[in-house]
N, C-alpha and C positions, 0 to 999 in steps of 0.2 A: 504494500500500500504506500503510495507517495504522500508527501506532506499535505498537499491540497485535499486529498481524500480524507486524511485524518482531520484536518481543520473543519471540513464540511460535516463529518460525523460528530465531532465535538459540538459544533453549532447546533446540530439537530438534537443532541442530548440535552444541551442547556435550554434550548427553546422548548422542548417537550416538557421539561420539568418546571421551568421558571416563567415561561411565556406561553401559557396554555392556548390551545387552538382557538382561534377567533375567526368565526365564519365571515364576518364583515371584512376584516383585513385580508383574509384569503381571497375573497371575491374582488377586492380592490386590485390585488396583484393580477388576478385573472383578467379583469377588465383592462388593466394597463397592457398586458400581453396581447390581448385581442385587438387593442387599438394600435398595436405596433409601436408602443413607447419603448425606448431603450431600457433594458433590464438593469438599471443602475440604482435602484432604490436601496436604502439601507437594509441590512438584514433585520429579521424580526427581533433578535436579541439587542441589536443596536437601536431599533425603534423604542424598545422598552427602556433602554438606557437614557435616551432623550426624554422620555416621559418622566423618568425618575429625576433627571436634572430639573425639569419643570417643577416637579413637586418639591424637591429639596430647596429650590430657590423660592418657592411660594409665588411663582411668576403669575401675573395677571395679563401682561402685555408681551406678546412675542412677535418678532419679525423674522420671517424665513425668506432667505434669498435663494430661490430655486425650488419650485413646487413639484415639477414633473407631474406625476399622477396623484399627488397628495398623500402618499403612503406615510411618509414621515410627519406630514402635517397633522394627519389624523391621530397618530401616536401622541404627538405633543398636545393636541387639543384635548384629548382625553385626560390629560394631567392637569388641566386648568380648572379653577373654581367656576362656579355658575356664571359669574360676571367676567370671566376671562375672555380674551380675544386674540386672534392671530391675524396679522397681515402677511400674506405670502405672495411673492413675486415670481412670475413665470413669463419667459420670453415668447414661447411658441403658443399660438392660439389653440391649435389642436390639443396640445398637452393641457392647457387651461380648461378646455371644454371637458376633457376626460376627468380632470381633477374635480371640477365642479360636480359632475355626476357622482363621483365617488364620495365627495363630501356630503352631498344630499343623501346618498345611500346610507352613510354613517350617521345621519341625523344631526350633523354639526354645522349646517349652513348659517346658523345664528352666531356661531363663534369664529368663523373663518371668512376672511375677505380675500379674494384673489384679485391681484392687479396684474394685468397682462400688458406685455411690451418690454422693451429694453430696460433691464433692472436699473442701470445708472440713470436713465431718464425718469423712471418711476421714483427713484430715491430723491432726485432733485425736485420733482413735483411734490413729494411728501414734505420736503424742507420748505417749499413755498407755502404749503398748507399749514405749516407749523405743527406737524404731527408730533405728539409728545414722545418722550423717550420710552424705550422698551426695557423690560426686566431681563429678557433673554433674547439673543439674536443668534440664529443658526445660518451659517454661510455654507451653501452647498450648490454652487452654480459653476459657471465656466472659470477655470482656474487662472487663466491669464489675467483676469480682472480681479483676482483676490485682493491685491493691494488697494484698489479703488473701493472694493466692498468693505474692507477694513476701515478705511477713512470714513465712509458713511456710517458704518456700525458704531464707530466712536462718536460720530456726530449725534446719533440717535440713542446714546447711552447716558447714564448718570452713574455716580458712584455705586458700586454693587451690581451693575449690569453684568450678566454672564454672556460671553461671546464664545461660540463654538464653531470651529471650522472643520469640515469633513474632507477626507481624501488628501491629507497633508503629508503622507509618507510616500505614496506613489510607487509602491514596490521597492522602496529603498533608493529610488532614483534621485531623491532630493539632495543627496550628498555629492552629486555630480555638478560642480559649479560650471563646467564647460558644456553642459547639455544645451542643445539647440531646440529643445522642446519648449514651446512657450508656456505650457502648463507647468513644467518643472520650474522654470524661471519665475513664473507668477507666484508659485508657492514659496520659493526661496526668498523672494522679495517680501512676501507676506511675513515670513519668519523674521527677517531682518528688521522690518518695521516694528514688529512687536518687541523685539529685543532692545531696540533703541528708544522705545517710548515708555517713559515712567508712568504713563497714565493707565497702563494695563499690565497686570501680573499674570503670567501664563506658563503653561507647560504643554507638552504634546505626548501622546501615548501611541505606541505601535499596536496594531491589531492584526490578528489573523483569523480567518474563518471562511464562510461560504463565499464571501466577496473577495477572497484573496488576501494579500498583504498590503495593509494601508494603515490609517490611523486618524486620530482626532487631535485638534488643538483645542484647549480649554483655557479661557482666561477670565479674569474678573477686573472690571474697571475700578480704578483706585480713586481715593478722595482727591 
């Protein structure tokens, strides 16, 4: 058995015991697949991790950059209190339509607002609208723009805001400073910006599992 098979089996074991089968979330993944969305959602146990972060923070306001089919969105929304809300940003209209159907299927349309279009344009528009800071921000979109997303995340933060970035290990490729891959360079710049900014205290963890070898950045905005 190769390591990927082992990781997948361990994920299955963890998910079976700690993330019991959820018909709605299973149907969301099926709907995404049937709509030809890329299968790049977080794993089930990672979705549960995001939900736990929401609950540990006691978050009421969440910003998600990168909706896809709303699988992670639904996980996080389920961790919110009754008056909690998520704004989630999605570039592709087709993805947003699938996501909205999934959100309605999960009965969470009152808690989740999808904004469709270029995320940087949407974030600028939110600034013009004077949208209030968020308690938790999840960045999971195109990696070349991670540095710009971080700038906006800090703009929409206050002391104590939790910022999480997904896919920040890239199979270990982030250590290659000579990489010509714009995704790798985007993530490397993301790290460097965090390291040089006293406004955020952060670390990153490497993960293995059904989604391969990757990881999360987790930070807290400082006073």
